[in-house]
C-alpha positions as a LaTeX table, in Angstrom:
\begin{tabular}{lrrr}
\hline
Residue & $x$ (\AA) & $y$ (\AA) & $z$ (\AA) \\
\hline
Met1 & 2.69 & $-7.58$ & $-13.29$ \\
His2 & 1.02 & $-10.88$ & $-12.49$ \\
Thr3 & $-2.28$ & $-12.05$ & $-11.01$ \\
Asp4 & $-2.49$ & $-10.96$ & $-7.34$ \\
Asp5 & $-0.02$ & $-8.08$ & $-7.75$ \\
Val6 & $-1.42$ & $-4.76$ & $-6.56$ \\
Ala7 & $-0.32$ & $-1.63$ & $-8.39$ \\
Val8 & $-0.28$ & 1.80 & $-6.79$ \\
Met9 & $-1.15$ & 4.49 & $-9.27$ \\
Tyr10 & $-0.85$ & 8.27 & $-9.33$ \\
Glu11 & $-2.52$ & 10.86 & $-11.51$ \\
Arg12 & $-0.40$ & 12.95 & $-13.80$ \\
Gly13 & $-1.12$ & 15.92 & $-16.10$ \\
Ser14 & $-0.01$ & 14.04 & $-19.17$ \\
Tyr15 & 0.94 & 10.61 & $-20.35$ \\
Gly16 & 2.99 & 9.29 & $-23.19$ \\
His17 & 4.64 & 6.43 & $-25.01$ \\
Gly18 & 6.04 & 3.80 & $-22.58$ \\
Asp19 & 3.89 & 4.79 & $-19.54$ \\
Val20 & 2.22 & 1.96 & $-17.73$ \\
Val21 & $-1.28$ & 3.33 & $-16.96$ \\
Ala22 & $-4.61$ & 2.26 & $-15.57$ \\
Phe23 & $-7.92$ & 2.95 & $-17.44$ \\
Arg24 & $-11.50$ & 1.65 & $-17.35$ \\
Ala25 & $-12.25$ & $-0.83$ & $-20.14$ \\
Ser26 & $-15.04$ & 0.27 & $-22.38$ \\
Ala27 & $-17.37$ & $-2.05$ & $-24.31$ \\
Ala28 & $-15.39$ & $-3.59$ & $-27.18$ \\
Pro29 & $-16.64$ & $-6.22$ & $-29.59$ \\
Gly30 & $-16.02$ & $-9.68$ & $-28.17$ \\
Gln31 & $-14.52$ & $-8.36$ & $-24.97$ \\
Ser32 & $-15.67$ & $-8.85$ & $-21.41$ \\
Gly33 & $-14.78$ & $-6.87$ & $-18.37$ \\
Gln34 & $-16.53$ & $-3.61$ & $-19.27$ \\
Gly35 & $-15.86$ & $-1.13$ & $-16.50$ \\
Ala36 & $-12.94$ & $-3.01$ & $-15.00$ \\
Tyr37 & $-9.53$ & $-1.33$ & $-14.60$ \\
Val38 & $-6.96$ & $-2.40$ & $-17.12$ \\
Ile39 & $-3.21$ & $-1.74$ & $-16.49$ \\
His40 & $-1.29$ & $-1.67$ & $-19.74$ \\
Arg41 & 1.44 & 0.17 & $-21.48$ \\
Ile42 & 1.02 & 3.01 & $-23.96$ \\
Val43 & 2.72 & 1.93 & $-27.29$ \\
Gly44 & 1.40 & 4.64 & $-29.57$ \\
Gly45 & $-1.37$ & 7.20 & $-30.34$ \\
Thr46 & $-1.98$ & 10.52 & $-28.62$ \\
Gly47 & $-3.91$ & 11.72 & $-25.56$ \\
Glu48 & $-6.38$ & 13.59 & $-27.76$ \\
Asp49 & $-7.12$ & 10.92 & $-30.32$ \\
Gly50 & $-6.66$ & 7.90 & $-28.02$ \\
Phe51 & $-3.57$ & 5.96 & $-27.00$ \\
Val52 & $-2.66$ & 2.56 & $-28.47$ \\
Met53 & $-2.47$ & 0.17 & $-25.54$ \\
Arg54 & $-0.85$ & $-3.26$ & $-25.13$ \\
Gly55 & $-0.25$ & $-5.58$ & $-22.19$ \\
Asp56 & 3.40 & $-6.40$ & $-21.63$ \\
Asn57 & 2.77 & $-10.10$ & $-22.01$ \\
Asn58 & 0.70 & $-9.70$ & $-25.28$ \\
Asp59 & 1.70 & $-9.69$ & $-28.93$ \\
Trp60 & $-1.37$ & $-7.60$ & $-29.87$ \\
Asp61 & $-2.73$ & $-4.16$ & $-29.34$ \\
Asp62 & $-5.76$ & $-3.69$ & $-27.10$ \\
Pro63 & $-9.15$ & $-3.01$ & $-28.56$ \\
Trp64 & $-9.41$ & 0.05 & $-26.18$ \\
Thr65 & $-7.94$ & 3.49 & $-27.12$ \\
Pro66 & $-8.30$ & 5.63 & $-24.00$ \\
Thr67 & $-7.72$ & 9.33 & $-24.15$ \\
Ser68 & $-5.74$ & 11.30 & $-21.42$ \\
Asp69 & $-9.05$ & 12.17 & $-19.72$ \\
Glu70 & $-9.92$ & 8.42 & $-19.45$ \\
Ile71 & $-6.69$ & 7.43 & $-17.80$ \\
Ala72 & $-6.93$ & 7.00 & $-13.99$ \\
Gly73 & $-3.18$ & 7.18 & $-13.43$ \\
Glu74 & 0.37 & 5.95 & $-14.05$ \\
Arg75 & 1.95 & 3.00 & $-12.14$ \\
Leu76 & 3.99 & 4.26 & $-9.24$ \\
Phe77 & 5.02 & 0.85 & $-7.77$ \\
Val78 & 3.76 & $-2.75$ & $-7.52$ \\
Val79 & 3.36 & $-4.87$ & $-4.43$ \\
Pro80 & 3.76 & $-8.43$ & $-5.68$ \\
Gly81 & 1.26 & $-11.14$ & $-4.55$ \\
Ile82 & $-0.51$ & $-9.04$ & $-1.92$ \\
Gly83 & $-3.88$ & $-9.39$ & $-3.76$ \\
Ser84 & $-4.41$ & $-12.90$ & $-2.52$ \\
Ala85 & $-3.87$ & $-11.81$ & 1.12 \\
Met86 & $-6.28$ & $-8.91$ & 0.58 \\
Arg87 & $-8.95$ & $-11.35$ & $-0.71$ \\
Trp88 & $-8.38$ & $-13.61$ & 2.24 \\
Val89 & $-8.86$ & $-10.84$ & 4.75 \\
Ala90 & $-11.91$ & $-9.54$ & 2.90 \\
Gln91 & $-13.81$ & $-12.76$ & 3.62 \\
Pro92 & $-16.07$ & $-12.11$ & 6.64 \\
Met93 & $-14.97$ & $-15.28$ & 8.70 \\
His94 & $-11.32$ & $-14.48$ & 8.12 \\
Leu95 & $-11.77$ & $-10.78$ & 8.98 \\
Ala96 & $-13.67$ & $-11.70$ & 12.19 \\
Ala97 & $-10.96$ & $-14.21$ & 13.20 \\
Leu98 & $-8.22$ & $-11.60$ & 12.61 \\
Val99 & $-10.03$ & $-8.91$ & 14.59 \\
Gly100 & $-10.77$ & $-11.32$ & 17.29 \\
Ala101 & $-7.12$ & $-12.42$ & 17.58 \\
Met102 & $-5.95$ & $-8.78$ & 17.71 \\
Thr103 & $-8.46$ & $-7.98$ & 20.41 \\
Val104 & $-7.33$ & $-10.93$ & 22.55 \\
Ala105 & $-3.74$ & $-9.89$ & 22.08 \\
Leu106 & $-4.47$ & $-6.34$ & 23.25 \\
Leu107 & $-6.45$ & $-7.66$ & 26.27 \\
Val108 & $-3.75$ & $-10.09$ & 27.27 \\
Ala109 & $-0.85$ & $-7.69$ & 26.86 \\
Asp110 & 0.68 & $-6.62$ & 30.12 \\
Pro111 & 1.04 & $-2.77$ & 29.97 \\
Lys112 & 3.88 & $-2.92$ & 32.67 \\
Thr113 & 6.10 & $-5.00$ & 30.38 \\
Ser114 & 5.10 & $-3.62$ & 27.08 \\
Ser115 & 5.37 & 0.13 & 28.05 \\
Ser116 & 8.49 & 2.14 & 28.06 \\
Arg117 & 7.04 & 4.91 & 30.20 \\
Ile118 & 8.89 & 5.90 & 33.38 \\
Ser119 & 6.87 & 7.79 & 36.02 \\
Gly120 & 9.82 & 9.90 & 37.17 \\
Asp121 & 9.14 & 8.94 & 40.91 \\
Glu122 & 11.19 & 5.81 & 40.68 \\
Glu123 & 14.92 & 5.79 & 41.75 \\
Pro124 & 17.33 & 4.58 & 39.09 \\
Thr125 & 18.17 & 0.88 & 39.27 \\
Glu126 & 21.54 & $-0.45$ & 39.84 \\
Ala127 & 21.90 & $-1.28$ & 36.11 \\
Thr128 & 20.89 & 2.30 & 35.27 \\
Arg129 & 23.48 & 3.71 & 37.64 \\
His130 & 26.06 & 1.47 & 36.13 \\
Val131 & 25.28 & 2.63 & 32.56 \\
Leu132 & 24.86 & 6.34 & 33.47 \\
Gly133 & 27.48 & 6.55 & 36.21 \\
Glu134 & 26.99 & 8.20 & 39.61 \\
Gly135 & 25.94 & 11.80 & 39.44 \\
Ser136 & 24.62 & 11.61 & 35.90 \\
Ala137 & 21.62 & 13.81 & 35.01 \\
Thr138 & 18.28 & 12.02 & 34.85 \\
Ile139 & 15.11 & 13.34 & 33.25 \\
Glu140 & 12.23 & 14.03 & 35.64 \\
Gly141 & 8.81 & 15.47 & 34.68 \\
Gly142 & 10.11 & 17.29 & 31.68 \\
Gly143 & 13.16 & 18.76 & 33.55 \\
Val144 & 16.61 & 17.57 & 34.31 \\
Arg145 & 17.98 & 16.97 & 37.81 \\
\hline
\end{tabular}
């Protein structure tokens, strides 16, 4: 994982060696980020006594040793780079512009050209007759004629 990747996690009944999991960082000497979620791999320990954790890009073990109860979940999949787009949309001016553009698009859209609804009162066009052939069944008001 890299900065701006978003991980989707799921809760399991148990976790073990090799699982990539999320947990909240506790206060550790010389460490910042207390309360932030950390996503690292279990490299040892037990769920009862605390797992030994390590980031895949690190050569050292973490100062945190979460127990099974402290783990939020295991990584299901990762969406690369979407975090920057989420931060962009979360800014009030950008969100307002996006909502405004979507509103204008909905107001300008012509429902006659964007809808695939057929009233059933219309006679088939020449193109429809050509495709279906004369005498083919057509659907009208939930029935077939």
